C-alpha positions, -999 to 999 in steps of 0.1 A, spaced: 0 0 0 13 35 -9 4 67 9 14 103 3 7 136 20 -7 158 -7 -30 189 -7 -31 188 31 -41 152 38 -30 116 34 -39 100 0 -39 62 -6 -27 54 -41 -12 28 -64 11 38 -92 19 11 -118 49 23 -138 49 5 -171 77 27 -185 53 45 -208 50 82 -217 12 79 -211 -5 76 -177 -41 67 -171 -55 84 -140 -85 65 -127 -111 84 -106 -136 64 -86 -174 68 -81 -192 78 -50 -189 53 -21 -162 32 -38 -124 29 -36 -99 20 -64 -108 -17 -63 -135 -9 -88 -108 -9 -114 -93 -44 -105 -110 -61 -134 -95 -38 -160 -61 -26 -148 -41 -55 -164 -58 -48 -197 -41 -14 -198 -6 -26 -190 5 -24 -226 -10 10 -232 3 32 -204 11 37 -167 -17 33 -142 -25 57 -113 -52 47 -89 -62 65 -57 -89 68 -31 -105 102 -30 -107 120 4 -129 103 29 -130 70 9 -111 38 10 -78 44 30 -75 81 22 -79 106 50 -111 126 54 -105 163 49 -130 191 47 -137 202 11 -140 240 14 -147 245 -24 -166 213 -32 -155 193 -61 -128 218 -70 -110 205 -39 -113 169 -51 -98 179 -85 -69 197 -67 -63 164 -48 -57 147 -81 -35 175 -93 -14 174 -61 -10 136 -64 1 140 -101 26 167 -91 40 147 -62 46 117 -85 60 141 -112 34 131 -138 32 159 -163 3 146 -184 -25 121 -180 -57 106 -194 -83 109 -166 -108 81 -166 -137 89 -143 -169 71 -133 -199 91 -120 -184 115 -93 -150 106 -107 -162 119 -141 -173 152 -126 -139 155 -109 -122 147 -143 -141 175 -160 -130 200 -134 -94 188 -135 -93 190 -173 -109 225 -173 -87 239 -145 -55 222 -157 -57 215 -194 -20 213 -196 -22 181 -176 -49 164 -197 -41 146 -229 -75 131 -235 -105 125 -212 -128 95 -206 -161 103 -189 -181 73 -178 -217 71 -164 -215 108 -154 -230 141 -165 -227 178 -159 -254 176 -132 -262 144 -113 -295 142 -94 -312 172 -78 -310 190 -45 -340 172 -30 -327 138 -38 -293 144 -23 -307 161 8 -329 131 14 -300 106 10 -278 127 33 -305 128 60 -311 91 57 -274 83 62 -270 108 91 -299 92 108 -295 55 100 -261 50 85 -250 41 49 -265 6 52 -300 21 49 -293 30 12 -268 4 1 -293 -23 -11 -310 2 -33 -278 15 -47 -266 -20 -57 -296 -21 -81 -282 11 -96 -246 2 -96 -250 -31 -115 -273 -44 -141 -298 -72 -134 -277 -99 -153 -248 -91 -130 -269 -96 -98 -282 -129 -112 -247 -142 -123 -225 -128 -96 -244 -124 -63 -212 -128 -43 -196 -99 -61 -226 -77 -55 -224 -86 -18 -187 -77 -18 -193 -43 -34 -221 -37 -9 -195 -43 19 -173 -17 2 -201 8 3 -213 -1 39 -177 4 52 -172 38 36 -165 67 60 -200 83 65 -184 118 68 -165 112 35 -196 99 18 -219 127 30 -194 154 20 -191 139 -15 -229 139 -17 -230 176 -8 -203 183 -33 -221 165 -61 -254 182 -51 -238 217 -54 -219 210 -86 -228 218 -122 -202 215 -149 -224 225 -178 -205 257 -187 -170 243 -182 -178 211 -203 -184 234 -232 -149 247 -229 -131 213 -229 -108 212 -258 -91 178 -256 -105 146 -272 -133 132 -251 -150 99 -249 -183 95 -230 -194 60 -220 -226 48 -203 -243 15 -195 -277 11 -212 -292 0 -178 -277 29 -157 -304 43 -135 -282 69 -118 -268 86 -149 -290 75 -177 -279 73 -213 -299 105 -220 -280 124 -193 -246 112 -205 -256 120 -241 -265 155 -229 -230 158 -215 -214 145 -246 -233 170 -267 -218 199 -247 -182 188 -253 -169 198 -287 -161 167 -309 -168 142 -281 -177 106 -288 -205 87 -271 -206 49 -265 -234 29 -249 -226 -5 -234 -256 -27 -238 -267 -43 -206 -243 -25 -182 -253 -6 -151 -236 24 -134 -202 8 -130 -192 -9 -163 -156 -14 -152 -171 -41 -129 -200 -55 -148 -186 -53 -183 -148 -49 -181 -138 -63 -215 -161 -41 -236 -154 -11 -213 -116 -15 -216 -117 -21 -254 -137 11 -259 -111 32 -241 -81 15 -257 -96 19 -292 -103 56 -284 -68 64 -272 -52 47 -302 
């Protein structure tokens, strides 16, 4: 396990140096740690270096107050890149990670070669929805929402074929730091990347699972239409986290795009 003090707190990360001049920066979704990439990391070994990390208040990274919402999360990524002397990367972000990727690319275009935005949009959910979830968790804990979220994270076929994996990912969510989860919910609630998405100038690929109930294909298409020249791909049968429930197709789409 690797840890570094960056941007004022401890970040847990994993850097796989494959001696390439290209680095993929993987950005996790809400309530997950970087194990959501386990099924795909080896598929990228011949295509670049790999940088995985747990965002603040998730996984083994320290909880730290985000004074400027998702901008602070993007600055965490920049601080980690700087500490590891990585001058350029390809952010690959799912859901919350996709919003962080947009902000990182907008604020620091010099760091971003291309961008992959998965099951995300410029606005996720609405204020009422997030406030309701935050109140539920404050009152009853994360476990009160985790069963319902599994139905959003993974498509029905995955639940039927891999019930043990669904249980494992539910454990990941249930054990997330409640403070870290709630702060991330608040940051997503208050974020809207619509205007900055219009200004992204690097090649962009947007990916979404056809069965995603959190960021639907229509909402991801709306994001793609904002980004000049972006490409949209829909993975038939996938849910909200295609790196887990459809890793082969997911990886191949990204590899074909970066080629």
